[in-house]
Structure formats: structure tokens, C-alpha cells
C-alpha positions as CSV (number, residue, x, y, z in Angstrom):
1,M,0.0,0.0,0.0
2,V,1.3,3.5,-0.9
3,K,1.5,6.2,1.7
4,S,-0.6,9.3,1.2
5,K,2.4,11.5,0.9
6,T,6.2,11.5,0.8
7,Y,8.9,14.0,1.8
8,K,11.5,12.5,-0.5
9,D,12.8,14.3,-3.6
10,F,10.7,13.8,-6.7
11,G,13.2,11.4,-8.3
12,Q,13.5,9.3,-5.1
13,A,9.7,9.1,-4.8
14,I,9.4,8.0,-8.4
15,E,12.1,5.4,-8.0
16,E,10.4,4.1,-4.8
17,L,7.0,3.8,-6.6
18,K,8.7,2.3,-9.7
19,G,10.5,-0.5,-7.8
20,E,12.3,-3.2,-9.7
21,E,9.3,-4.5,-11.7
22,I,8.5,-1.4,-13.7
23,S,10.8,-0.1,-16.5
24,Y,11.3,3.4,-17.6
25,D,10.0,2.3,-21.0
26,T,6.7,1.1,-19.5
27,I,6.2,4.4,-17.7
28,S,7.1,6.3,-20.9
29,F,4.6,4.4,-23.0
30,S,1.8,5.0,-20.5
31,T,2.6,8.7,-19.8
32,Q,3.9,9.8,-23.2
33,L,7.0,11.2,-21.4
34,S,10.3,10.1,-22.7
35,A,12.1,7.3,-20.8
36,S,15.3,9.4,-20.8
37,Y,13.4,12.3,-19.2
38,I,12.0,10.1,-16.5
39,W,15.4,8.6,-15.9
40,G,16.8,12.1,-15.7
41,L,14.2,13.0,-13.0
42,V,15.1,10.0,-11.0
43,H,18.8,10.5,-11.3
44,K,18.7,14.3,-10.8
45,R,19.9,15.0,-14.3
46,T,17.0,17.5,-14.7
47,S,17.6,20.5,-12.4
48,N,14.2,22.1,-12.8
49,M,11.2,21.2,-10.7
50,P,8.9,19.0,-12.8
51,K,6.0,20.9,-14.4
52,D,2.5,20.3,-13.1
53,H,1.5,18.2,-16.1
54,V,4.5,15.9,-15.6
55,I,3.6,15.4,-11.9
56,K,0.0,14.7,-12.9
57,K,0.9,12.1,-15.5
58,L,3.3,10.3,-13.2
59,A,0.8,10.5,-10.3
60,D,-1.9,9.0,-12.5
61,F,0.4,6.3,-13.7
62,F,1.3,5.3,-10.1
63,H,-2.3,5.7,-8.9
64,V,-1.4,8.4,-6.3
65,D,-2.7,11.9,-5.8
66,T,-0.5,14.7,-7.1
67,D,-0.1,15.8,-3.5
68,Y,1.7,12.6,-2.8
69,F,4.8,14.3,-4.2
70,F,6.5,16.9,-2.0
71,E,7.1,19.1,-5.0
72,S,3.3,19.4,-5.7
73,R,2.6,20.5,-2.1
74,Y,5.5,22.9,-2.2
75,K,4.3,24.5,-5.4
76,K,0.8,25.0,-4.0
77,M,2.3,26.6,-0.9
78,C,4.4,29.0,-2.9
79,E,1.3,29.9,-5.0
80,F,-0.7,30.5,-1.8
81,V,2.1,32.7,-0.4
82,M,2.2,34.7,-3.6
83,E,-1.5,35.3,-3.4
84,N,-1.4,36.0,0.4
85,R,1.9,37.7,1.1
86,E,1.1,38.5,4.7
87,F,1.0,34.8,5.4
88,L,4.8,34.7,5.0
89,D,5.1,36.8,8.2
90,V,3.0,34.3,10.1
91,V,5.1,31.4,8.8
92,E,8.3,33.2,9.7
93,R,7.1,33.8,13.3
94,E,5.9,30.2,13.7
95,S,9.1,28.8,12.2
96,V,11.1,30.6,14.9
97,K,8.8,29.1,17.6
98,W,9.1,25.6,16.0
99,T,12.8,25.9,15.8
100,K,13.2,26.9,19.4
101,A,10.8,24.1,20.6
102,N,12.8,21.5,18.5
103,K,16.1,22.7,19.9
104,K,14.8,22.3,23.5
105,T,13.5,18.8,22.7
106,S,16.8,17.9,21.1
107,Q,18.8,19.3,23.9
108,N,16.6,17.5,26.5
109,S,17.1,14.2,24.8
110,E,20.9,14.8,24.5
111,N,21.1,15.7,28.2
112,G,19.0,12.6,29.1
113,D,21.4,10.5,27.1
114,S,24.5,11.9,28.8
115,K,22.9,11.4,32.2
116,E,22.2,7.8,31.4
117,R,25.7,7.3,30.3
118,S,27.2,8.8,33.4
119,A,24.9,6.8,35.8
């Protein structure tokens, strides 16, 4: 069963969905994208983020939602920020809080580890 989303890079996500059984030629035939282009996405030979129609074709082929791919969710968030620019200030404030909270959690776990070692 496929997860509902991934945080992996697009190429890594495609490779994981593809597995050993599916060839680039099979994907190419079904999506009408060239096998070499798909291979390039997987092996990071294509530096640009895939266009929406590419994400859609590959999502359809693998029977996942386009939002399965991190890049799709990232593009939607960027579009949202462009349309709601004040939202960026909210994100910035929350990211500072999130970073501080995670630093404390990380430090607490490190201190707990060192206490356990010294006991």
C-alpha cells in the first residue's frame, strides 16, 4: 500500500514507486513522457522542478494523488504565499517558535542520554 504523501525528492519518490518491476519504457509508454526524461528526473539530471502536467501524468500512472509528491505540495504553498503575502510573516514567526521548541527537545534528549551514560 502506498502512503498518502512523501517528503522524498521527486526522483527518489518515483524510484520508490517504480520499484524493480516497472521499466522506464513502461512508464514512458503510458505517460507519453520520454524514458530518458523520467530517468533524468530519478537520477537528478533534470535540475528544474517538474511541471504540473508531468507530476499529474506520473501520479496518474502510479495511482497516487499529485499531493503525494512533496514538489506538488511545495508549489501549492508557494502559490498561496504569492497570493497571500502577509501569510509569509505568520510562517516566519511560527518557524522561529518551532525551531526553538525543537532545539529544546533535542537538547533535553541529549542531556538525558548523557545522564544515562554517566549513571
